[in-house]
N, C-alpha and C positions, 0 to 999 in steps of 0.2 A: 558296524559289520554289517554284511549281506550277507542273502543265502541263499543260492541261485543254483538251475541244472541250466547250463545251456542247450543240452541236448533238445530241448524244449520249445525254443527259442523259433518259434517256424514264419513268424514273422519277415517279408523279406528286408527288412531294416536292422535286421535283432542282431547283435553282434554274434561274432561264432567263436572270440580266442578273448580272456579274460582282458590282456595288456587293450587289443582296444576298447573293451566296453571302458577299462578303467582308465587309461592313460588319458581319453577325454575330459575325464572329475577330479582325477588324483594324478597326477602324475608325479611318478618314483613313489609318490606315500600311501603304495599297496602290496599287498600279500595274496599270495593263493594256499589254501587249507583247502587239501580235498576231504570231502565226509563220504565213507567209506563206506558206514553203517545205514539199510535202509528197512527201519522202522513199524512203514505204513502195507507197502507190499509183501506180498508172503514168498515163497521161495519157490513155489510151485507158478508165479507167477511171472517173477523175474526173471524164472528160467527162460521163461517164449519171452521175454521181451529185452532179453542181453540180445538177442540176435539182432533184433530188429536197433539198437543202441550200434551195434558192432558194425551195420549198418550206415547210420550216421557218420560216426567217427569212429577209425577203427583202431584208434588212438584211446580212445575212452575205457574208463574202465567199472566197469558195473557194479554197484552198491550189490554190498554183503547185505540180504537180508536174513531179521533176526527171530522169523516167525514162518513156521509151515503151519497149513491149517486141513490136509492132508488129505485133502482135493486138487488134481488134477484141469486145468481149463478146459472147456469142449469146443470142439465146432465142429460146426451141423451146416449141410447143406440142402439147401432148399429151392427147386424152379424159381426162375426171379415171379414168375406172375403168383405166390405161395411166398414173395421174402417178406414180406409182412404177417402175415398170418406166423409163420415161423418166427417171426423176430416178438412178435407177442407169447404167443407158447412158454419161450424160455424164458422172457417176463416172469409169464405166471406160475412157473416153474424154480426159477430163482425166489418167489416169493412164497413159494411153499415151504423152499428149504429155510428161509431167513425171515420168516415173521414176520419181523420185529426190527425189519434190517430198513434200512434206506437203498435204492433199485435206482440207477439210471440206466438207461438207453442209449447212448451218444451214436450217434446218425452224423453219416453227409449229406449233405444240402441234398445231393441228388432222392433224398427216401422218406427223406424226414418230413416234411409236412403228411405223405401218408401216414404216416406210423405215428401222429398228432392223430389227424384224425379218427385213424382204427383203434388207437390204442385208447383216448378216452370215449367213446362208443362200449370198448370191453372195459376199462377200469370206470370210468366217470373219472368220482372226484378224487380219487384215489391217485390220479395222474393227472400231471401238469408241467408247463412246459418254462423254458427263461431262468426270474425269480423265485417265484411261483414255487417252481421243480423242488428247492432246496426244503421244502418243507409240508412235497407230496410225501406218499411212499414209494410213488416213480414218478422222476423226473427223466423228461425226454428233455436230452440236449446236445448241440452243436459241438464239434469240436471246442469254440472257442470259448464256450461257456461254462466247460467242463476245465478247465486251466485250472489247478491251483488248489482244486474239488476232491475230494476224496468221500467215495458210496461202501456197504456193504457189498453190496454184486452191480458188478456192469454187466450189460449184453450189448458187444461193440458188432453194429451192422455191418456187410457190404467193405472191409478196407482194404479190398483192393481199388475205389473208388479216390480213396486218401493217396494212397502212390500216383495215379497218372499226375502228381505236383509235384513228380520229382523226389530229389531231399525236403521241401519242405513237407509235402505229404510221410519222408517215415519221418521227421520230428517228429507231426502229429498222430501218427498209428506209434509213436513210443508213451504220450502224452495220454494216449485210450486206453492204451492197455494196463498204463500204471494207477490209473482212478482208483481202483476195489484192493481195497483190505480182505476180503473174506473168497467172495468167488467170480467169475471171470466167464461167458459165454459167448462164441464170437459163431456171426448167422452170414454163407457167404452162398452165392449164386454158381457165379467161375468160380475156379481156381484159385486154393488160397494162393497168396503170393508164395517165394521161395523164403522170404525173412518170416515168416507164422509155421516152419518148418514139425517146432517142435511140438506145434499142437496136435494131441490126437485122433483122427481121425474116426468121427462118431456114424459116419455115417448120414442117411438124409437126413434130417430133420422133423422132429417130429411131425405128424401131422398134414405130410407136404404129401402131397400126390405123386 
């Protein structure tokens, strides 16, 4: 038995349907059973992610979340020159809300290095990257490092950058949105992608000029 979510397969060689995936290894010896209950991602976050999933695959059924946390995801806009500071400000805010929680800052490659440099200056040894980030209070990760993991809170930076990759980027965005078990904050510079239309507009990011 294997468990997987094809909507999260973003590699160019990744299977897009179970027949393609399974006929290569177990022809005529497999069955599909859909898992329709989501125990990790809270309902408030899944409501946002469901629109991304629909864009990935209009036939996909959004898993039903069993939990609500009573806090809706947040979206904050910052000038491009202030993006890194805004991302770290939101990270600090989530740390205050979840003092014992594990946080992840998930960045596209375009801003990863800048977030890591500034984050180390701000959070010191509480922030780490890669495998070391799994033991730190704050992990700064690119999307590939976050797959399969979960965190109490996630700050997602500049989601539109992923969508430049088309369908693959939509899958990556879906993965990033669904890594959190409690809190989600999105920081962006331009207009939010239409697939994130359910995110409430919180205006300018705290501290933005």
